[in-house]
N, C-alpha and C positions, 0 to 999 in steps of 0.2 A: 589677497592672501597675506597671512602672518609671516613675519621674517622666519627664515630658516637658520637653524643652528648648526653647529660644526656635525658633518654626516656620521662620523665615528660615536658621538654622543647621541645622536638621533637613533642610530640603529640599535642603541642599547635600550632604547626606551619601546618596549614591547606593550602594546595598549590592547586590552581585551575589549571587544565589542559585546556590549550586554544587552539583552533582550529580557527586561523583568530582572530575575535574579540568576538566571543561567547564563554562563560564558560560553558563547556559541562560535566565535572564532578570533583569531588574533591578526594583527598588522603591524608593520613597522612604521611608526608614525613619523611624517617628516614635515607637519603643518597642519594647520586647520583653515578652512575657507572662512570668509567673512561671516557667513550664516551659522558657523558652528560645525560645519561637515568636516570631515576628515579627508586627509589626502595621505597616500601611503605607496611605497615602491614595491610592496608584496602583500598577498594576504595568504592565510593559512588556514585549512579547514581539514580537521581530522586527519591529519598525517600529510596533507597534500598541500604544496605550496605553489601559488602562481606568482611570478615574479615580471614585473613592468618595465618599461624602458626608462620610465621616468614617474615622479609622485603622480598619482591620479586619484580623484574624487571616489572615495570607496563608503560603503555602508552595508547594513543587513536587512534582510526580510526578516518578517516576524517570526519565522521558523529558525532563525539563525543564519541561514545560508548567506554567503556574502554577495555583493555585487560591485562593479566599479563601472564607473562613468566612461562611456567610449566619445571618441574614437582612442583606442589603447593599443599599444602592441605589447602583447605577452612575449617576453624574451624566452621564457623557460618554464618548465614544471617540475617540481622535484616531490619524488623521485621521477626520474628521467626514464624513457623509453629505452630499453636495454637491448632491443632485438627481438624480445618474447613477450615480456609483460610491461605493465605501467603505461599504458596507452591512453591517449585521450582523444575525444572526439567533440567536434562543434556540432550542436544541435544533431545529435545522433537520431538517424530516422527509424522509425518501428520497421525493422527489416529481418531478413534471415540470416544476415550477416552483421560483422562488428570489426571495430578496428582498436580493441582494448588490449587483446592479447594474440598470440598466435594459437594454432588449432590445440583444442584439448577434448577429451572425449566427452560428447554430448554437448560441448560449447558452440555456441553458433560458429560457423566458419569464419575465419579470418579474412578480410581484404584489406590489402594496404592501403588502397585509395580511400579507406573510409578512416584511416587513422591520420589525426591532425598532427602536422609537424610544426616545430617553432624555430625561430621568432615567427609570429604571424600578427598582422595588424587586424583589427575588429572594428568595425565602425560602431556597432550596437545592436542591441534587440536580438541577440543570440545567448546561447548556453554552452560553456565548455566543460563537458563532464571528463573527470580525469580519475583514474583507476591505480590501485595498487594490486598487482596480481600475485598469485599464490604459486610457490614452487614447492613441493610438489602439488598438483591438483588433489582435490579430495577424491577418494575412490568409493563408488556406491552412493546410494540415494539421489541427490540432485547432482553428484559430480561437480560441486562447485570449484570455481577456478579463479575467483577474484577475492581478494583480502577486504579491501575498502573501496569506496568511491565517493566523490564530491564532486559539488557544482560551484561553478562561478558563473553569474549572469553578467553580461555586458549590455548595460542600458544605455538608451540614447537621451534619456532624461532622467534626473533624480527621481526616484519612485517615492511615493507618500510614505511616511514612517511608519503606517500601520499595514504595509502592502504585504501579501503572500508573494513569494516567487512564482514567475510565471512558468509554464510547462517547461520542463528541460528538453523535451523531444523536439524534433524538426516539426515546424508548423506555426500556428497562431501563438502569441506570445501575450495573452491578456492578463490585465492586473487586476486582481480582485484584492479587497481591502477588508479588514477586521471592522471598519464602519459600516459595512454592508451585511453584517450578520444580524440575521432576526433572533436576537437572544429571547424573545418570548417563545420560540419554537424549541429552545432547549430545557428539558425539563431538568429541575433541581430536586432531586428525591432524596430521602432521608436514607442514610446510610445503614444497612443492616448491621445486627450486631455482630461483632468480629470483622466487620468490613475493613480492608486494608488496601488502601490506594497505593499505586506504583511510586517509589521514591525517586526513581530516574526514569528518563524518558525513551521509552523503547523505541521511538521512531524519530529520535533528534538526527539520525544520519540518512543521507540519500537512500530511498528505498528503490533502486535500480530495478526497473520492472518492465521493460519495454520489448522484450523479444517478440518477433512475430512468428515464433516456432512454439509448439505446444509440447506437454510432456517435460522429460528432463532438460531439454535445450531451453526451456523457459525457466526453470530453476537453477539452471548452473551459472547463469548471469547474475543471480542474487549475491551480492558482497558478503562474506559470512560474518563480518563485524557489523554490518548494517541491520542485517535480518536474518532470521533463520532461513536458509535457502528452501527448506519445504514446509515446516509447521509454523511460518509466519502467520498463517492465517487464524491460528489458535491465539495469537497475541491480538491479533485484530479483533476476535471476538470478545477478549477480556476487555479490551478499550471500549468496545460498543457499548458495554453496560457501566464501565467504570466513569466514563464522561457524562454520564446522566446523573452522578452525585457529585455535590459542590467537596472540593479539597484543595489545599493550598497550591498544588502544583497543575491543577486542572487547566489553566489557560495555556501555558507552553505546550501541554500535551494535546489540548484541544486542536490549537493551531498546527502542530505537527501532522496530526491525523487528518485534518482538513487539507493540507498540503498535498498528502498522498492521494485523497480524493480528487483534488485538482489533476495531478498528473495522471492519475488512473482514468479519469473522464476522455482526458485527450489522447489517451493511448487506446483506450477501448474502441473509438471509433477508427482506428488504423490498423489493429493487430488481428483482424481476421478470426481465426478459431484458436488462438492461442491460449484463451481463458476457458476454453469448453471443459465439459465432463471430460476428466483424463487422469483417474487416480485422484491425488491430492493437489495437483498442480493448477487446477482451474478454481480454486476455492479464494473467498475471502475479498475480492474487489468490489462487489456490487454494493453493499452495503457502505463503505467509504464514500463513493460517487454518489449515492442516494442522500446519505446524511450531509454531504456537503452542499449539495444542491438545496436541500431543504433550508438550511441555516443561511445560505446565500441568496434564496429565492430565485435559483437559476432554473428557467423552464429546460434547457438543455440537458442540465445534469440529473434532473430529476426523471429523464427519460433517455437512459442509455441505450444502446442498441439491445435490441431483444433476442435476436438470431444472428447467425453468421453462416456462411458457406464452409464445407468441409470435405474432405474426401476419406474420412474415417467413421462412416456410419452408413446405416441401411439407406439413409437419404440423403441429399446433397445440402440439406440446411439442418442445423441443431441449434440448441438453445446457447445463447453467447456466452452465458456465466456457469461454471461448475455445478453450483448448488440447484440451479434450474434443471440443468440437464441430468443431474443425477436424481431427481424426485419427480414422481409421477403417481397416479392413481391405478390401483389395479382392479380386482374384480370386488363388488359389493359384497358385504359382510354385515351381519347383525350389528357388530359395533361401528362399522365404519359403512353406513348405506349408501354414501356417493363414491365409494371405491375405497379401499384400503390404500393408505400412503405408502409408497414403497421407494426403494433406492436402487439405482443402476442406470447406467448410461445406454442409450439406444445405439450402441456401436456394431461393428460387423462382429459376429460370433466367432470366437476361437482365434481372434487375431492377436490378442494381447493378454499374457498371463492367465490363459483359460478363461474362466468367467468370473475373475475376481473382481471385475468392474461393471459387468454388464447386465442387462436384464433380459428375460427370456424373449426373443423376437416374436414368439406365438402370442405372449401376455399370459400364458397358463401356469407358469410356476413363478413363484416369488424368487427373486434373483438370490437370496441368501439359502435358498433350497436347491439351488442347481449345484451340481458337482464342483467342488472349489470355489463354489459362489460367495460373493459379498465380501471378500477378504479387505476389500478397502473401503467397506462401509463403515468399519470401526476407527480408520484413519480419518476420514472425512467428518463424519457425524458429530464427534466429541467437539469439534471445533465450530459448530454451527449454532448452538443455543445462544450465545451473546447476541449476534447479529439479528436472530430471529425475535429475541426478546426486546432488544432496542427497537426494532422496526415496529412491533406491536404498540409499544409504549409512546412512541411519536406519530402513532397513527399512520404509518406510512405503507401498511400491508397493500394498499391500493395502487401506490407507486412501484412496488416490488412486482406486484401483478403475477404471481405464481403461487396460487394457496397451497398446493402440493407440498412446498418445501415447508410451510409453517406447521401443516398438520403433520409431515414426517417427523419434524423437530420434537412436537409434541409427544408422537407414538415413541420416538427414540428415547426420550428422558423417561417416560412412563415405563417402558419395557426394561431399560439398562438399570435403572434405579431398582427395580423390583426383584431383577435377576443379578444382584451384586455378587460379585467374587468374594467368597469368604476368607480368601487368602490376601483380600486388599484391606488396606487400613484406609482410615477417613479420606487422607490426601490422596491416596491412588483411587479410590472410588470417586472422589471429585474429578480428578483428572482424566479419568477413562469415560465419565458418563458425561460430565458438563464442561470439560475442558479447562477446569481450575476452579479452586475453592471460590474465588470472587463471583464468578458466574453462577456457582452452585446456590451461593447465599441471596444473590440477587434473583435468581430463578425462583426460590422458595418464597421469597418475600413478595415478588411483585408479579409472577406469572398469573396468580389467581385473580389478581385485578388489572393486568395489563390491558386487556380489551376495554375495559370502562375509562381508564386513564387515556389509551389511545383515541378513544371516541371524543373526548374532550380536547386532545391534542390535534386531532384532524379538523374538528370544528373551527379552533381558533387559526389554524391555517387557512381554512377556507375563507374567514372572515377578512384576513389580512390581504389575501388575494383579490378581493373585490375591490 
């Protein structure tokens, strides 16, 4: 190791750890290793600081999240637990309880034994998730109760420079790298006229999404500074198509999107019916998982769970993901000879907001024609076009394996565009129909030729798999 300078001087030397051009986290430098690696007494990420008992080897993953080489003792986390909020958990399990904050409405119940106390020595191969809580909590919608969350990974070996962070939840900690990305599977489409790429990374922060509870209790755990607690799936829909166009910030945005795909896959195999069709709470996760699996050529990720057990339906098994559980084929019509694609979950009639979310159990009436029917259809459907188009363009409809979803999205766009509200300006129309102007532009440009492009994409994928 290099010689250390006076600590007072050293602590003034705050160095930004940089991935590309994006400042991702900060640490107090106290020296460098012979191989150029950094040692630090603390690291900070999005307002959360972890302090160690000694200078330790640190670094960042490609999405900007920090790691520290174990064994290491974390002396304290700032802001500290105050008896109500700012809790931490090591390897939080997918569960129906949590240790981040005391009870709040719809928030998963607090269990003291799940909260991590400091100082704590960690050997390695684990994730420390720390939060900043809200006071007071939000009322209505998702009833969110966290301000932000960040994760520090304790590694037992220095990870490759191009490594993604391992999943933050309890369970396996696989390391994937950008060197594994099959770049030929990622289209680079010409940007439509007026295309505007995001200037900032909407997924830079940790998307905490591991609750084992469905509905509001699923959304309440979403930190409001990290992701929209409810409409986050609309942001995912936009990025689904934006990432198919080349632009200066594409790679860091891509890496963050794939990081969420990695986390989501490992959550999906443990979280039961938490992401089933249930208003808007079950939307958004399926495409990031499939997309990430496609690019990493990972056979498990491209085959996430298709169904799950539930106690909230006419049967004890339902579709795992909200988009699938909400779409199905109704009766045959002249326009739809194989069945009209409809929206509505197969839940127990009358148990939740009347018929806002449900299909007719007898299959005779379209959900939107039921009394009070289909209210949640307008919330969910506008956030689906981006993922549906991206899956078509990447030849992944076979992997998605739910044709009713794609046919329903086509029907939704066709009917909503034709029935434009005369009081809506262009921006509002794009938002309520496609989920945003960028999705509208990509849809109008590429939907007519998406299946042809997708056929080529799928053929190339099949060739590389042989």
